[in-house]
C-alpha positions as CSV (number, residue, x, y, z in Angstrom):
1,X,-9.8,22.2,-63.2
2,X,-10.5,24.2,-60.1
3,X,-7.8,24.4,-57.4
4,X,-10.4,25.0,-54.7
5,X,-11.0,22.1,-52.3
6,X,-14.2,20.2,-52.9
7,X,-17.0,20.4,-50.4
8,X,-17.4,17.7,-47.8
9,X,-20.8,16.1,-48.0
10,X,-22.8,14.2,-45.4
11,X,-25.7,12.0,-46.5
12,X,-28.9,12.2,-44.4
13,X,-30.0,8.6,-44.3
14,X,-33.5,9.4,-43.1
15,X,-34.3,10.9,-46.5
16,X,-32.1,9.0,-49.0
17,X,-32.2,5.3,-49.9
18,X,-35.4,5.1,-47.8
19,X,-36.6,2.1,-49.8
20,X,-33.9,0.0,-48.1
21,X,-33.3,-0.9,-44.5
22,X,-31.3,1.7,-42.6
23,X,-28.2,-0.5,-42.2
24,X,-28.1,-1.1,-46.0
25,X,-28.1,2.6,-46.6
26,X,-24.7,2.8,-44.9
27,X,-23.3,0.3,-47.3
28,X,-24.8,2.1,-50.3
29,X,-23.3,5.5,-49.5
30,X,-19.9,3.8,-48.8
31,X,-20.1,2.1,-52.2
32,X,-20.6,5.5,-53.8
33,X,-17.5,6.9,-52.1
34,X,-19.2,9.0,-49.4
35,X,-17.5,8.9,-46.0
36,X,-19.9,10.9,-43.8
37,X,-23.5,10.5,-42.9
38,X,-26.2,11.8,-40.5
39,X,-29.6,10.9,-39.3
40,X,-32.4,12.1,-37.0
41,X,-33.3,9.7,-34.2
42,X,-32.5,6.1,-33.3
43,X,-36.2,5.2,-33.6
44,X,-36.6,2.1,-35.8
45,X,-32.8,1.6,-36.1
46,X,-30.5,-1.0,-34.6
47,X,-27.6,1.1,-33.2
48,X,-25.4,-1.9,-32.4
49,X,-25.4,-2.9,-36.1
50,X,-25.1,0.7,-37.1
51,X,-22.0,1.2,-35.0
52,X,-20.4,-2.0,-36.2
53,X,-21.1,-1.1,-39.9
54,X,-19.8,2.4,-39.4
55,X,-16.5,0.9,-38.1
56,X,-16.3,-1.7,-40.8
57,X,-17.0,0.7,-43.6
58,X,-14.9,3.5,-42.1
59,X,-17.8,6.0,-42.1
60,X,-18.1,9.1,-40.0
61,X,-21.3,10.1,-38.3
62,X,-21.5,13.9,-38.5
63,X,-24.8,14.8,-36.7
64,X,-27.9,13.4,-35.0
65,X,-30.9,15.1,-33.6
66,X,-30.6,16.3,-30.0
67,X,-34.3,16.9,-29.5
68,X,-37.0,15.4,-31.6
69,X,-40.2,16.4,-29.7
70,X,-39.4,18.6,-26.6
71,X,-39.6,22.4,-27.1
72,X,-36.7,24.2,-25.3
73,X,-38.7,27.5,-25.3
74,X,-41.4,25.8,-23.2
75,X,-40.6,25.7,-19.4
76,X,-43.1,22.9,-19.0
77,X,-41.1,20.7,-21.3
78,X,-37.7,21.5,-19.8
79,X,-37.3,18.1,-18.1
80,X,-38.2,16.3,-21.3
81,X,-35.8,18.5,-23.3
82,X,-33.0,17.8,-20.8
83,X,-33.7,14.0,-21.0
84,X,-33.7,14.1,-24.9
85,X,-30.4,15.9,-24.9
86,X,-28.8,13.5,-22.4
87,X,-29.9,10.4,-24.3
88,X,-28.8,11.9,-27.6
89,X,-25.4,12.9,-26.3
90,X,-24.8,9.4,-25.0
91,X,-25.7,7.9,-28.4
92,X,-23.5,10.5,-30.1
93,X,-20.5,9.4,-28.0
94,X,-21.1,5.8,-28.9
95,X,-21.2,6.8,-32.6
96,X,-18.1,9.1,-32.3
97,X,-20.5,11.7,-33.7
98,X,-19.6,15.4,-33.8
99,X,-22.8,17.3,-33.4
100,X,-26.2,17.4,-31.8
101,X,-28.9,19.3,-33.8
102,X,-31.4,21.3,-31.7
103,X,-34.5,23.0,-33.0
104,X,-36.2,25.9,-31.2
105,X,-39.5,24.3,-30.4
106,X,-43.1,25.4,-31.1
107,X,-44.6,28.7,-30.1
108,X,-46.7,28.8,-26.9
109,X,-49.6,31.1,-27.5
110,X,-50.0,31.9,-23.8
111,X,-46.4,33.2,-23.3
112,X,-45.0,36.3,-24.9
113,X,-42.1,35.9,-27.3
114,X,-39.5,37.6,-25.1
115,X,-40.3,35.2,-22.2
116,X,-40.0,32.1,-24.5
117,X,-36.7,33.4,-25.9
118,X,-35.3,33.7,-22.4
119,X,-36.4,30.1,-21.7
120,X,-34.8,29.0,-25.0
121,X,-31.5,30.6,-24.1
122,X,-31.5,29.1,-20.7
123,X,-32.3,25.6,-22.1
124,X,-29.6,26.0,-24.7
125,X,-26.9,26.9,-22.1
126,X,-27.8,23.8,-20.2
127,X,-27.8,21.6,-23.3
128,X,-24.5,23.2,-24.4
129,X,-22.9,22.2,-21.1
130,X,-24.1,18.6,-21.6
131,X,-22.8,18.6,-25.2
132,X,-19.4,20.1,-24.2
133,X,-18.9,17.5,-21.5
134,X,-19.4,14.8,-24.1
135,X,-17.1,16.5,-26.6
136,X,-19.9,17.5,-28.9
137,X,-21.0,20.7,-30.7
138,X,-24.5,22.0,-30.4
139,X,-26.1,23.1,-33.7
140,X,-29.2,25.3,-33.5
141,X,-31.4,24.9,-36.5
142,X,-34.2,27.4,-37.5
143,X,-37.0,25.6,-39.3
144,X,-39.5,27.3,-41.7
145,X,-43.0,27.8,-40.4
146,X,-44.7,26.3,-43.5
147,X,-43.3,22.8,-43.1
148,X,-43.2,23.2,-39.3
149,X,-46.2,25.3,-38.3
150,X,-45.7,27.3,-35.2
151,X,-41.9,27.1,-35.2
152,X,-40.5,29.4,-32.6
153,X,-37.2,29.8,-34.3
154,X,-37.6,30.2,-38.0
155,X,-35.3,33.1,-38.7
156,X,-31.5,32.5,-39.3
157,X,-31.0,36.2,-38.3
158,X,-32.5,35.5,-34.9
159,X,-30.6,32.2,-34.7
160,X,-27.3,33.9,-35.4
161,X,-28.1,36.6,-32.7
162,X,-28.8,33.8,-30.2
163,X,-25.5,32.1,-31.0
164,X,-23.7,35.4,-30.6
165,X,-25.5,36.0,-27.3
166,X,-24.6,32.6,-26.0
167,X,-20.9,33.2,-27.0
168,X,-19.9,29.6,-26.6
169,X,-17.3,28.2,-29.1
170,X,-19.1,24.8,-29.3
171,X,-22.5,26.3,-30.1
172,X,-23.1,27.1,-33.8
173,X,-26.0,27.5,-36.2
174,X,-27.1,24.9,-38.6
175,X,-27.9,26.9,-41.8
176,X,-30.5,25.0,-43.8
177,X,-30.8,26.5,-47.2
178,X,-34.2,24.9,-47.9
179,X,-35.7,26.3,-44.7
180,X,-34.1,29.7,-45.0
181,X,-35.1,30.2,-48.7
182,X,-38.7,29.7,-47.6
183,X,-38.4,31.8,-44.5
184,X,-36.1,34.6,-45.5
185,X,-34.3,34.3,-48.8
186,X,-31.1,36.2,-49.5
187,X,-29.0,33.1,-48.8
188,X,-25.7,34.4,-50.1
189,X,-25.5,37.4,-47.9
190,X,-26.7,35.6,-44.8
191,X,-24.2,32.8,-45.3
192,X,-21.2,35.1,-46.0
193,X,-22.0,37.6,-43.2
194,X,-22.2,34.8,-40.6
195,X,-19.9,32.1,-42.0
196,X,-17.9,32.0,-38.7
197,X,-21.1,31.1,-36.8
198,X,-22.2,28.3,-39.2
199,X,-21.3,24.8,-37.9
200,X,-23.2,22.8,-40.5
201,X,-25.2,23.4,-43.7
202,X,-28.2,21.4,-45.0
203,X,-29.3,21.6,-48.7
204,X,-32.4,20.8,-50.6
205,X,-34.1,22.7,-53.3
206,X,-37.3,24.8,-53.3
207,X,-40.1,23.8,-53.9
208,X,-40.4,20.1,-53.0
209,X,-37.3,19.6,-50.9
210,X,-35.7,17.7,-53.7
211,X,-32.0,17.5,-54.7
212,X,-30.1,20.7,-55.5
213,X,-30.6,21.7,-59.1
214,X,-34.3,20.9,-59.3
215,X,-35.7,24.2,-58.1
216,X,-35.2,27.9,-57.6
217,X,-32.0,28.0,-55.5
218,X,-28.8,28.5,-57.5
219,X,-26.7,25.8,-55.8
220,X,-23.8,26.0,-58.2
221,X,-23.4,29.6,-56.9
222,X,-23.9,28.6,-53.2
223,X,-21.4,25.8,-53.5
224,X,-19.0,28.1,-55.3
225,X,-19.0,30.7,-52.6
226,X,-18.6,28.1,-49.8
227,X,-15.5,26.8,-51.6
228,X,-14.2,30.3,-52.3
229,X,-14.5,31.3,-48.7
230,X,-12.9,28.0,-47.4
231,X,-15.9,26.6,-45.6
232,X,-14.5,23.5,-44.0
233,X,-17.7,22.1,-42.3
234,X,-19.9,19.5,-43.8
235,X,-22.8,20.1,-46.2
236,X,-25.6,17.7,-45.3
237,X,-27.7,16.3,-48.1
238,X,-31.1,16.3,-46.5
239,X,-33.5,16.0,-49.5
240,X,-35.9,13.6,-51.1
241,X,-34.5,12.5,-54.5
242,X,-36.7,12.9,-57.5
243,X,-34.5,10.4,-59.4
244,X,-32.5,7.3,-58.5
245,X,-30.8,8.0,-55.2
246,X,-27.4,6.9,-56.4
247,X,-27.6,9.0,-59.5
248,X,-28.8,12.0,-57.5
249,X,-25.9,11.8,-55.0
250,X,-23.4,11.5,-57.8
251,X,-24.8,14.6,-59.5
252,X,-24.8,16.7,-56.4
253,X,-21.3,15.7,-55.5
254,X,-20.1,16.8,-59.0
255,X,-21.6,20.3,-58.2
256,X,-19.4,20.6,-55.1
257,X,-16.1,19.8,-56.9
């Protein structure tokens, strides 16, 4: 038996057990022995019930989306972005959540890339201050341009460079293995070279965004290097199960032990 610590998994409830009401999903993951969860937005969810169940089931909310629509690289959407971050931060505090996830927005064809990058950094600095004041971390997530056409930030290399440039201890990168396999590949090197800048990891296989072990990514290897290098953050299970959700979660958890 391995002496390495098992990975800590967080279940994304906007993608798993979706045939059940959101509140019931909390009960299902608790019954399976998972202690952490995450979701995208509060839309269609009763947060009062969620908070009560979270307390009763002794669950921990790891992350929620900081911006769902506003593009931080777009100066015309700055006020909307600021409002989304403020509202998400307030919800995260109510949930005793750790992290706000922020994407880089959609490319504006009428602005050059350098200008949009400058606006993005300015918006992130402002969002980071809001997050820090609320005791939260900000997680910057590159998203692949196939599933998210026009994504301004799709490269983890650029994402890591932005995190380094910001130089703020509570701003990290969310490394999504599914997105980065599509966008860049070479996952092992990118993870190991930048592990100190990674605040959260998402997993799903390629193609199809199904559970690890159903596609081309060698997740036994990925999970192994994370354990060997003492990654102590959470691994978010953000995938659409091909099989029964409970059986799928059990199988993935076994891979991380």
